[in-house]
C-alpha positions in Angstrom: -19.9 -10.8 -2.7 -16.7 -9.4 -1.2 -14.1 -11.6 0.4 -14.6 -10.8 4.1 -11.9 -10.8 6.8 -12.5 -10.1 10.4 -9.7 -10.3 13.0 -6.8 -9.0 15.0 -3.9 -10.3 12.9 -2.0 -8.3 10.2 -3.9 -8.3 6.9 -1.7 -8.9 3.8 -3.3 -10.6 0.8 0.1 -10.8 -1.0 3.3 -11.0 1.2 6.7 -11.4 -0.4 9.6 -12.9 1.6 12.1 -14.5 -0.8 15.7 -15.5 -1.1 18.5 -13.2 -2.1 20.0 -15.0 -5.1 17.4 -14.8 -7.8 15.3 -11.6 -8.4 11.6 -12.0 -7.9 8.9 -10.4 -10.0 5.5 -9.3 -8.8 3.5 -8.5 -12.0 0.0 -8.1 -13.2 -1.9 -9.1 -10.1 -5.4 -7.9 -9.2 -6.4 -7.5 -5.6 -10.0 -6.2 -5.2 -13.5 -6.9 -3.8 -12.3 -7.3 -0.2 -13.9 -6.2 3.1 -11.6 -6.1 6.1 -12.4 -5.4 9.7 -9.2 -5.3 11.7 -8.2 -4.6 15.3 -4.5 -4.9 14.6 -2.2 -2.0 15.6 0.3 -2.9 12.8 1.7 -0.3 10.6 2.6 -3.0 8.1 -0.8 -4.0 6.7 -0.9 -3.8 2.9 -2.5 -5.3 -0.2 1.0 -6.1 -1.5 3.7 -6.3 1.2 7.3 -6.6 0.0 9.4 -7.7 2.9 12.7 -9.5 2.4 14.9 -10.8 -0.4 15.9 -9.9 -3.9 12.7 -8.1 -5.1 14.6 -6.3 -7.8 15.1 -5.5 -11.4 12.1 -3.3 -12.0 9.6 -6.1 -11.4 6.8 -4.7 -9.2 4.7 -3.6 -12.1 1.3 -3.7 -13.6 -0.6 -4.6 -10.4 -4.1 -3.4 -9.8 -5.1 -2.8 -6.2 -8.8 -1.9 -5.8 -10.3 -0.2 -8.8 -9.8 2.8 -11.1 -13.5 2.9 -12.1 -15.4 2.4 -8.8 -15.2 3.4 -5.1 -15.2 0.8 -2.3 -13.5 -2.0 -4.1 -11.5 -2.5 -0.9 -13.1 -1.5 2.4 -10.6 -1.5 5.3 -12.2 -0.8 8.7 -9.6 -0.4 11.4 -9.8 0.2 15.1 -6.1 -0.5 16.1 -4.3 2.5 17.5 -1.8 4.0 15.0 -2.4 1.2 12.4 -1.6 1.9 8.7 -3.0 0.3 5.6 -1.1 0.7 2.4 -1.8 -0.4 -1.2 1.9 -1.3 -1.7 4.3 -1.4 1.3 8.0 -2.0 0.7 11.1 -2.3 2.9 9.8 -3.5 6.3 12.4 -6.3 6.1 15.7 -6.3 4.2 15.0 -6.0 0.5 17.4 -4.8 -2.2 16.8 -2.1 -4.7 13.1 -1.9 -5.9 11.4 -0.5 -8.9 7.7 0.1 -8.2 6.1 1.1 -11.5 2.9 1.2 -13.6 0.7 0.0 -10.7 -3.0 1.2 -10.3 -4.2 1.8 -6.7 -7.7 3.2 -6.1 -11.2 2.4 -4.9 -10.1 2.1 -1.3 -12.4 3.1 1.5 -10.6 3.4 4.9 -12.9 3.5 7.8 -11.7 4.2 11.4 -13.9 2.5 13.9 -14.1 2.7 17.7 -11.9 5.3 19.5 -8.3 4.3 18.9 -5.7 6.4 20.9 -3.9 7.3 17.7 -6.0 7.4 14.6 -5.2 4.9 11.8 -4.1 6.1 8.4 -4.1 5.2 4.7 -1.3 5.2 2.2 -1.2 4.4 -1.5 2.5 3.4 -1.8 4.7 3.4 1.3 8.4 2.5 1.4 11.2 2.6 4.0 14.7 1.4 4.7 18.0 2.9 5.7 20.5 0.2 4.8 22.8 0.5 1.7 21.0 -1.0 -1.2 17.5 0.2 -0.2 17.1 2.4 -3.2 13.7 2.9 -4.7 12.4 3.9 -8.1 8.7 4.8 -7.9 7.4 5.9 -11.3 4.3 5.9 -13.5 1.9 4.7 -10.8 -1.6 6.0 -10.4 -2.8 6.4 -6.8 -6.5 7.3 -6.6 -8.3 7.7 -9.9 -8.0 10.7 -12.3 -11.7 10.3 -13.2 -13.5 8.9 -10.2 -14.2 11.4 -7.3 -13.3 10.2 -3.8 -11.4 7.2 -5.2 -9.5 6.7 -2.0 -11.1 8.0 1.2 -10.7 7.9 5.0 -13.1 9.0 7.6 -10.4 9.5 10.3 -8.0 12.3 10.9 -4.9 10.0 10.9 -4.1 11.0 7.3 -4.2 9.9 3.8 -1.0 9.9 1.7 -0.5 9.1 -2.0 3.2 8.2 -1.8 5.1 8.0 1.4 8.9 7.6 1.7 10.3 6.8 5.1 13.7 6.0 3.6 16.8 8.1 3.9 18.8 6.0 1.4 20.5 7.9 -1.4 19.3 7.5 -5.0 15.5 7.5 -4.6 13.6 8.4 -7.7 9.9 9.3 -7.5 8.8 10.5 -11.0 5.7 10.6 -13.3 3.2 9.4 -10.8 -0.4 10.5 -10.7 -2.1 11.1 -7.3 -5.8 12.1 -7.7 -9.1 12.2 -5.9 -8.0 11.3 -2.4 -10.3 12.5 0.4 -10.1 12.7 4.1 -13.4 13.4 5.9 
């Protein structure tokens, strides 16, 4: 059975807040078979949340969030106004340069419940930051599934986005990603 979470706090199965001296790697993790019911209004809920520290050197790679072969591997039901759930979220703290590559994100069912004032939304990869050193390389990721219809879905009109950049830093590279089979009802 799915791991079940019900509550009002921010949901982050893997949160990274590390030091600034030695680079940290986040590689080959699998996050799936989860059912979340959240009332949080946070825009920083994510399966992998990269906050602060030296998360650098091309080492956010090979992670699987949800499933590429089935729908509903992660079910996120949210009623918090303007909340956002992301597969991978980077830059909400003070990280350095990041390389987010070769990750698989799919099989996510985002359900809006209740009547939130601003409808919650779903993002595959989301990154932000305006300080010098917040440069991002986002490449060779698969968001949604090329072969499974409705791999990532939302029933709300808050939006569904494959890759979202809220960063105005120079030097961003977003290349060779696949975004497929996203559906907003």
